[in-house]
C-alpha positions as CSV (number, residue, x, y, z in Angstrom):
1,M,0.0,-0.1,-0.2
2,A,3.1,2.2,0.9
3,D,4.4,1.5,-2.4
4,T,1.0,2.3,-4.1
5,L,0.8,5.6,-2.5
6,L,4.3,6.7,-3.0
7,S,3.7,5.9,-6.8
8,N,0.5,8.1,-6.8
9,V,2.1,11.1,-5.2
10,T,5.0,11.0,-7.4
11,A,2.9,10.9,-10.3
12,D,1.0,13.8,-9.3
13,V,4.4,15.9,-8.5
14,A,6.0,14.6,-11.9
15,M,2.9,15.9,-13.8
16,E,3.4,19.6,-12.0
17,L,7.1,19.6,-12.6
18,P,8.4,21.2,-16.0
19,I,10.1,18.5,-17.2
20,K,12.4,19.3,-20.4
21,T,12.7,17.0,-23.4
22,I,15.0,14.6,-23.2
23,D,17.4,14.9,-26.0
24,T,21.1,14.4,-27.0
25,N,22.4,17.5,-25.7
26,L,20.5,17.4,-22.5
27,I,22.3,13.6,-22.0
28,L,25.5,15.1,-23.1
29,Y,25.4,18.1,-20.3
30,I,24.4,15.6,-17.6
31,V,27.2,13.1,-18.6
32,S,30.0,16.1,-18.6
33,I,28.9,17.1,-15.4
34,I,29.2,13.8,-13.7
35,I,32.8,13.8,-15.5
36,I,33.2,17.2,-14.4
37,A,32.4,16.1,-10.5
38,Y,34.4,13.1,-10.7
39,V,37.5,14.4,-12.2
40,I,37.0,17.4,-9.1
41,S,36.6,15.0,-6.7
42,Y,39.8,12.9,-7.8
43,L,41.8,15.9,-8.5
44,L,40.8,17.1,-4.9
45,S,42.0,14.1,-3.3
46,F,45.4,13.9,-5.3
47,I,46.3,17.4,-4.3
48,L,45.2,17.0,-0.3
49,V,46.9,13.5,-0.1
50,H,50.3,14.7,-1.6
51,V,50.0,18.0,0.5
52,S,48.8,15.9,3.5
53,E,52.2,14.0,3.1
54,R,54.4,16.7,3.2
55,I,53.3,18.2,6.7
56,G,53.9,15.3,8.9
57,W,52.0,15.7,11.9
58,Y,49.3,17.3,10.7
59,R,49.1,15.0,7.9
60,T,45.6,13.1,9.3
61,S,44.0,16.5,9.7
62,V,44.3,17.6,6.1
63,T,43.3,14.0,4.5
64,M,40.1,13.9,6.9
65,T,38.6,17.3,4.7
66,I,38.8,14.8,2.0
67,P,35.5,12.9,2.3
68,L,33.5,16.2,2.8
69,L,34.7,18.1,0.0
70,K,33.6,14.9,-2.1
71,L,30.3,14.9,-0.3
72,L,29.7,18.8,-1.5
73,V,31.1,18.3,-5.1
74,Y,28.6,15.5,-5.9
75,M,25.7,17.3,-4.1
76,V,26.5,20.3,-6.4
77,A,26.7,18.1,-9.1
78,L,23.5,16.5,-8.3
79,Y,22.0,19.4,-7.8
80,Y,22.7,21.1,-11.5
81,I,21.5,17.8,-12.9
82,I,18.0,18.1,-11.0
83,I,17.9,21.8,-12.4
84,A,18.8,21.1,-16.0
85,V,16.2,18.2,-16.4
86,I,13.0,19.8,-14.4
87,E,14.0,23.4,-13.7
88,P,11.3,22.9,-10.4
89,S,10.6,26.1,-8.5
90,L,11.9,25.9,-4.6
91,T,8.6,24.3,-3.3
92,Q,8.5,21.7,-6.1
93,M,12.3,21.1,-5.1
94,I,11.5,20.5,-1.7
95,A,8.7,18.3,-2.8
96,F,10.7,16.2,-5.0
97,S,13.6,16.1,-3.0
98,G,11.2,14.5,-0.1
99,L,10.0,12.3,-2.6
100,F,13.3,11.5,-4.1
101,G,14.6,10.1,-0.6
102,A,11.3,8.3,0.0
103,A,11.9,6.1,-3.3
104,I,15.7,5.7,-2.4
105,G,14.3,4.2,1.2
106,F,11.9,1.7,-0.6
107,G,13.7,0.7,-3.6
108,L,17.9,1.5,-2.8
109,K,18.1,0.7,0.9
110,D,21.5,-0.6,0.5
111,L,22.9,2.0,-1.0
112,F,20.8,4.5,0.6
113,S,22.6,3.0,4.2
114,D,26.1,3.5,2.2
115,I,25.3,7.1,1.6
116,V,23.9,7.5,5.4
117,G,26.8,5.8,6.7
118,G,29.3,7.6,4.9
119,I,27.6,11.1,6.1
120,V,27.9,9.9,9.6
121,I,31.7,9.0,9.2
122,I,32.5,12.4,7.6
123,F,30.8,14.2,10.8
124,E,31.2,12.1,13.6
125,K,34.5,11.0,12.6
126,P,34.6,7.5,14.2
127,Y,37.8,7.3,12.0
128,Q,39.4,8.9,9.5
129,I,41.8,9.1,6.4
130,G,45.0,7.6,7.8
131,D,43.8,6.1,11.1
132,K,44.7,2.5,11.7
133,V,41.6,0.6,12.0
134,T,39.5,-2.7,13.0
135,I,36.2,-2.8,11.3
136,G,34.7,-6.1,11.7
137,D,37.1,-8.8,10.8
138,K,39.5,-6.4,8.6
139,Y,42.3,-4.3,10.0
140,G,44.4,-2.0,8.1
141,E,44.9,2.0,7.0
142,V,41.9,4.0,6.0
143,K,43.1,5.2,2.5
144,D,39.7,6.9,1.6
145,I,36.3,7.1,2.5
146,G,33.8,7.0,-0.3
147,I,30.1,8.2,-0.4
148,R,29.3,4.4,-0.6
149,S,32.3,2.4,1.0
150,T,35.5,2.8,2.9
151,R,38.8,1.7,1.9
152,I,41.3,-0.2,4.1
153,Q,44.9,-1.1,2.8
154,T,45.5,-4.3,5.0
155,P,48.9,-5.4,6.5
156,A,49.6,-7.9,3.6
157,D,48.6,-4.6,1.2
158,E,45.4,-5.6,0.2
159,L,43.0,-3.0,-0.8
160,V,39.6,-3.8,0.8
161,S,36.4,-1.8,0.3
162,V,34.0,-1.8,3.3
163,P,30.3,-0.7,2.9
164,N,29.8,2.4,5.0
165,N,26.8,0.9,6.6
166,T,29.2,-1.6,8.6
167,I,29.5,1.0,11.1
168,F,25.7,0.3,12.0
169,S,25.9,-3.2,12.6
170,Q,29.6,-3.9,13.2
171,P,32.3,-3.0,15.8
172,V,34.8,0.0,14.5
173,T,38.1,0.1,16.4
174,S,40.7,2.9,15.8
175,G,44.0,2.8,16.8
176,N,45.3,6.1,16.9
177,A,41.7,8.3,16.7
178,G,43.0,10.6,14.3
179,D,46.7,11.0,16.1
180,L,49.9,10.4,13.8
181,A,51.2,8.5,16.8
182,M,49.6,5.0,18.3
183,M,50.0,2.9,21.2
184,I,51.6,-0.6,20.4
185,V,51.6,-3.2,23.1
186,I,54.5,-5.8,22.5
187,D,54.5,-9.1,24.4
188,L,57.3,-11.3,25.1
189,F,57.1,-14.5,26.7
190,I,59.9,-16.0,28.6
191,H,60.6,-19.3,30.5
192,P,59.3,-19.2,34.3
193,D,62.4,-19.9,36.0
194,S,63.6,-16.6,34.4
195,D,64.9,-13.6,36.1
196,A,61.8,-11.3,35.4
197,D,63.6,-8.0,36.3
198,T,66.2,-8.4,34.1
199,A,63.9,-9.1,31.3
200,M,61.7,-6.0,32.2
201,K,64.8,-4.1,32.1
202,I,65.9,-5.4,28.7
203,L,62.9,-4.9,27.3
204,K,62.7,-1.3,28.9
205,E,65.8,-0.5,27.2
206,A,64.8,-1.7,24.0
207,L,61.7,0.3,23.8
208,V,63.1,3.7,24.9
209,T,65.9,3.6,22.7
210,S,63.9,2.8,19.4
211,K,64.4,5.3,16.8
212,Y,60.5,4.7,16.3
213,V,59.5,5.7,19.7
214,I,57.7,8.8,21.0
215,I,58.0,9.5,25.0
216,S,56.3,12.5,26.6
217,K,53.4,13.0,29.1
218,R,51.0,12.7,26.4
219,Y,52.7,9.5,24.9
220,P,53.9,7.4,28.0
221,Y,55.4,4.3,28.2
222,T,55.1,1.4,30.7
223,V,56.5,-2.3,31.2
224,L,54.4,-5.1,32.9
225,F,54.9,-8.3,34.3
226,E,52.6,-11.4,34.6
227,D,53.6,-14.8,36.3
228,F,51.9,-17.7,34.5
229,P,51.9,-21.3,35.5
230,F,54.3,-22.4,32.6
231,Y,55.8,-19.1,31.5
232,K,56.4,-15.4,32.3
233,R,55.0,-12.8,29.9
234,I,56.8,-9.5,29.7
235,R,54.9,-6.5,28.2
236,A,55.8,-3.1,27.1
237,K,53.3,-0.4,26.2
238,G,54.8,2.6,24.3
239,Y,53.7,5.1,21.1
240,V,55.3,4.7,17.7
241,N,56.1,8.3,16.2
242,D,54.2,7.5,12.8
243,L,51.2,4.9,12.7
244,R,52.9,3.3,9.4
245,L,56.1,2.7,11.3
246,E,54.0,0.5,13.8
247,F,55.5,-3.2,12.3
248,E,59.1,-1.5,11.9
249,F,58.7,-0.4,15.8
250,K,57.3,-4.1,17.1
251,S,60.0,-5.9,14.9
252,E,63.2,-3.6,16.0
253,V,62.2,-3.7,19.7
254,T,61.5,-7.4,19.6
255,R,64.7,-8.2,17.8
256,R,66.9,-6.1,19.8
257,S,65.0,-7.6,23.2
258,W,65.6,-11.1,22.2
259,A,69.2,-10.8,21.5
260,E,69.8,-9.1,25.0
261,L,67.6,-11.6,26.8
262,K,69.5,-14.8,25.1
263,K,73.0,-12.8,26.2
264,A,71.5,-12.7,29.8
265,G,70.7,-16.6,29.5
266,I,66.8,-16.2,29.5
267,R,65.0,-18.6,27.0
268,P,61.4,-18.6,25.7
269,P,59.2,-21.0,27.4
270,S,58.8,-24.7,27.1
271,I,55.3,-24.7,26.6
272,V,54.6,-22.0,23.7
273,P,51.3,-19.7,24.9
274,P,48.2,-20.3,22.5
275,S,48.7,-16.5,21.0
276,A,52.5,-17.0,20.6
277,D,54.7,-18.6,17.9
278,M,57.9,-20.8,18.5
279,S,60.2,-18.4,19.3
280,G,58.2,-17.5,22.1
281,Q,57.2,-14.2,20.9
282,S,53.6,-13.2,20.7
283,P,52.3,-11.0,18.0
284,A,52.0,-7.2,19.4
285,T,48.5,-6.2,20.2
286,I,47.3,-3.2,19.0
287,L,45.2,-0.8,21.5
């Protein structure tokens, strides 16, 4: 019944709208608007991304303007297409917009929810371009926030497109929340008979002397110890100075720590913890 009512109202409003005759010139005009909007959107993204790479610490602040500008470009393009086709008055424009939205809601719910999700992401900023995020079971760096989907580059260098409406149904975790620095947690597992104090000092030294770490009141570090029945865990929490260097940071601190642990006679546990690999090192966890 709702579909029938919508169709009737749409027909009534359509009869009142001064719709132009669809000819070749009008089609070419509409196509040219779409192409121009796409080119402007692409150029804005290209320029701002390259500018952001040159300004270092404020990179994420610049890239977050990209989806907003793209949204504005496409809205202007849609406006010019509508007035080119129907030349409505203000009252008719408002009525048509309402009907257009209702039609989308009935016939293109998934696409509409993706667009709404994109608008929510742009204004509420659960994550930004350049953030390291986990959306559902996908983790990586946000490379682009489009009208319909978000593109994430995974650690395996795969480019994954996640529908924007995912934010309404899946947990979203941002590792840095718009900041260039990001906390990294590194776990080392050692034999239960090992000297924990010595191990903690070694891990701390490797952390604070890393060329990738940033330490300040805003970005503190800590080293923690936990004793389990068959192993001991030494955990370091510190901030990498650029989130893109998270894996270099983990690898450097882990490698240097184990080199010194072996010199001190500290070895991996005989029983490997469920989350650890055969070297006695657990994959670092991102908070």
